C-alpha positions as CSV (number, residue, x, y, z in Angstrom):
1,M,81.1,68.7,-182.1
2,P,80.6,72.5,-182.0
3,L,81.7,74.7,-184.8
4,E,84.9,76.4,-184.1
5,D,85.0,80.1,-185.1
6,T,88.6,80.4,-186.0
7,P,89.8,80.2,-189.6
8,E,92.5,77.6,-188.8
9,E,89.9,75.1,-187.5
10,A,87.3,75.8,-190.2
11,P,85.9,72.5,-191.7
12,D,86.9,71.4,-195.2
13,F,83.5,72.5,-196.5
14,L,84.2,76.1,-195.8
15,A,87.6,76.1,-197.6
16,A,86.0,74.2,-200.6
17,F,83.0,76.6,-200.6
18,N,85.2,79.7,-200.6
19,A,87.4,78.3,-203.4
20,A,84.6,77.1,-205.6
21,S,83.4,78.9,-208.7
22,R,80.2,81.0,-208.1
23,R,78.1,78.4,-209.9
24,D,79.7,75.5,-207.9
25,A,79.3,77.4,-204.6
26,E,75.6,77.8,-205.3
27,A,75.3,74.1,-206.1
28,M,77.0,73.3,-202.8
29,L,74.2,75.3,-201.0
30,R,71.3,73.9,-202.9
31,P,70.8,70.8,-200.7
32,C,70.3,73.2,-197.8
33,V,67.4,75.0,-199.5
34,D,66.7,75.1,-203.2
35,I,66.0,78.8,-203.4
36,P,68.3,80.3,-206.0
37,R,68.1,83.8,-204.6
38,W,69.4,82.6,-201.2
39,C,72.1,80.4,-202.7
40,N,73.2,83.3,-204.9
41,E,73.4,85.8,-202.1
42,V,75.4,83.5,-199.8
43,A,77.7,82.5,-202.6
44,A,78.2,86.1,-203.6
45,A,79.3,87.1,-200.1
46,R,82.3,84.8,-200.1
47,P,84.9,84.4,-198.8
48,F,83.9,83.7,-195.2
49,T,86.6,83.5,-192.6
50,T,84.8,81.2,-190.2
51,P,81.9,78.8,-190.1
52,G,80.1,81.1,-187.7
53,E,80.4,84.0,-190.1
54,L,79.0,81.9,-192.9
55,L,76.1,80.7,-190.8
56,S,75.3,84.3,-189.5
57,F,75.2,85.6,-193.1
58,A,73.1,82.6,-194.3
59,E,70.5,83.2,-191.6
60,L,69.9,86.8,-192.9
61,A,70.3,86.1,-196.6
62,A,67.3,86.6,-198.9
63,P,64.9,87.7,-196.3
64,D,61.2,87.1,-196.9
65,F,61.1,84.1,-199.1
66,T,58.3,84.5,-201.6
67,E,55.5,82.1,-202.0
68,A,56.8,81.0,-205.4
69,E,60.2,80.4,-203.9
70,I,58.8,78.4,-201.0
71,D,56.6,76.3,-203.3
72,A,59.5,75.5,-205.6
73,A,61.7,74.6,-202.7
74,L,59.1,72.3,-201.2
75,V,58.9,70.2,-204.3
76,H,61.9,68.3,-202.9
77,H,60.7,67.9,-199.4
78,P,59.1,64.6,-198.4
79,R,56.0,64.5,-196.1
80,L,56.9,64.1,-192.5
81,G,56.6,60.5,-191.6
82,D,57.3,59.3,-195.1
83,R,60.6,57.7,-195.9
84,P,62.6,60.1,-198.1
85,S,63.8,58.5,-201.4
86,G,66.9,59.1,-203.4
87,S,70.6,59.1,-202.6
88,G,71.5,62.8,-202.9
89,T,72.6,65.1,-200.1
90,E,69.0,66.5,-199.7
91,A,67.5,63.0,-199.3
92,R,70.2,62.1,-196.8
93,F,69.5,65.2,-194.8
94,S,65.7,64.4,-194.8
95,R,66.4,60.8,-193.6
96,S,68.6,62.0,-190.8
97,E,66.2,64.8,-189.7
98,Q,63.2,62.4,-189.7
99,A,65.2,59.6,-188.0
100,S,65.5,61.8,-184.9
101,V,61.7,61.9,-184.6
102,S,60.6,59.5,-181.8
103,G,57.3,57.7,-181.4
104,L,56.1,57.9,-185.0
105,E,54.8,54.3,-184.9
106,G,51.9,55.1,-182.6
107,I,50.6,58.1,-184.5
108,Q,51.6,57.3,-188.1
109,G,48.0,57.2,-189.3
110,R,47.1,60.5,-187.7
111,L,50.2,62.2,-189.1
112,Q,49.4,60.9,-192.6
113,A,45.8,62.2,-192.3
114,G,47.1,65.6,-191.0
115,N,49.6,65.8,-193.9
116,R,46.7,65.2,-196.4
117,A,44.5,67.8,-194.6
118,Y,47.4,70.3,-194.7
119,E,48.1,69.7,-198.4
120,D,44.3,70.1,-199.2
121,R,44.2,73.3,-197.1
122,F,47.4,75.0,-198.2
123,G,48.4,73.3,-201.5
124,R,51.9,72.3,-200.3
125,V,53.5,69.7,-198.0
126,F,53.5,70.4,-194.3
127,L,57.0,71.6,-193.4
128,L,58.5,71.6,-189.9
129,R,62.0,71.3,-188.6
130,A,61.7,67.8,-187.4
131,A,65.1,67.3,-185.9
132,G,64.8,66.8,-182.2
133,R,61.0,66.8,-182.1
134,S,58.8,64.0,-180.9
135,A,56.0,62.6,-183.1
136,E,53.5,64.0,-180.6
137,D,55.0,67.5,-180.9
138,I,55.0,67.4,-184.7
139,L,51.3,66.3,-184.7
140,A,50.4,69.1,-182.2
141,V,52.1,71.7,-184.4
142,L,50.5,70.3,-187.5
143,E,47.0,70.5,-185.9
144,E,47.7,74.1,-184.7
145,R,48.9,75.2,-188.1
146,L,45.9,73.8,-189.8
147,Q,44.0,76.6,-188.0
148,H,46.1,79.3,-189.7
149,T,44.9,81.5,-192.5
150,D,47.0,81.5,-195.7
151,T,48.4,84.9,-194.6
152,E,49.4,83.5,-191.2
153,E,50.9,80.3,-192.5
154,L,53.2,81.6,-195.2
155,P,55.7,83.3,-192.9
156,V,55.7,80.2,-190.6
157,V,56.6,78.0,-193.5
158,A,59.3,80.5,-194.6
159,A,60.8,80.5,-191.1
160,Q,60.8,76.7,-190.9
161,L,62.4,76.4,-194.4
162,R,65.2,78.8,-193.2
163,D,65.7,76.9,-189.9
164,I,66.1,73.7,-192.0
165,A,68.5,75.4,-194.3
166,I,70.7,76.6,-191.5
167,L,70.6,73.2,-189.8
168,R,71.7,71.5,-193.0
169,L,74.4,74.1,-193.6
170,E,75.7,73.4,-190.1
171,G,75.7,69.7,-191.1
172,L,77.8,70.4,-194.1
173,L,80.2,72.5,-192.1
174,N,80.5,69.7,-189.5
175,A,80.9,66.8,-192.0
């Protein structure tokens, strides 16, 4: 169901988000991406009149995630191909995002080896917006990104983290 861009049809999340205390609003955003600066900027910009307005602002909030912010946010991200644990919103998002990956069975071992190589190379889990991607596509992107320098990889990780945050925020708005 597409997001309606009229206040009358805004999902319940938007009304609750707009009405929440600043601290609670930030907590509502944390499952999308646990970067306090992003959560703070989005919560501070309330109220939003439409879901589209919230999403547009969120896409531009806290530009240029720092390496420290990225590393802290990735502590909660499971490896691609691993079953996310926990029962919180973030774990449910991860399970849903990875459930859409098709064909993992055939390349599970290669993906695990690639994950380990990436972690050895960059010191963090491999992050990719998995929703809608095939296992072969994920593996190809992983192998390509293993060729990056640290300087090349950091903005790619930041962009993927932002894409995941916006996808998750859309999920909250559509719930």
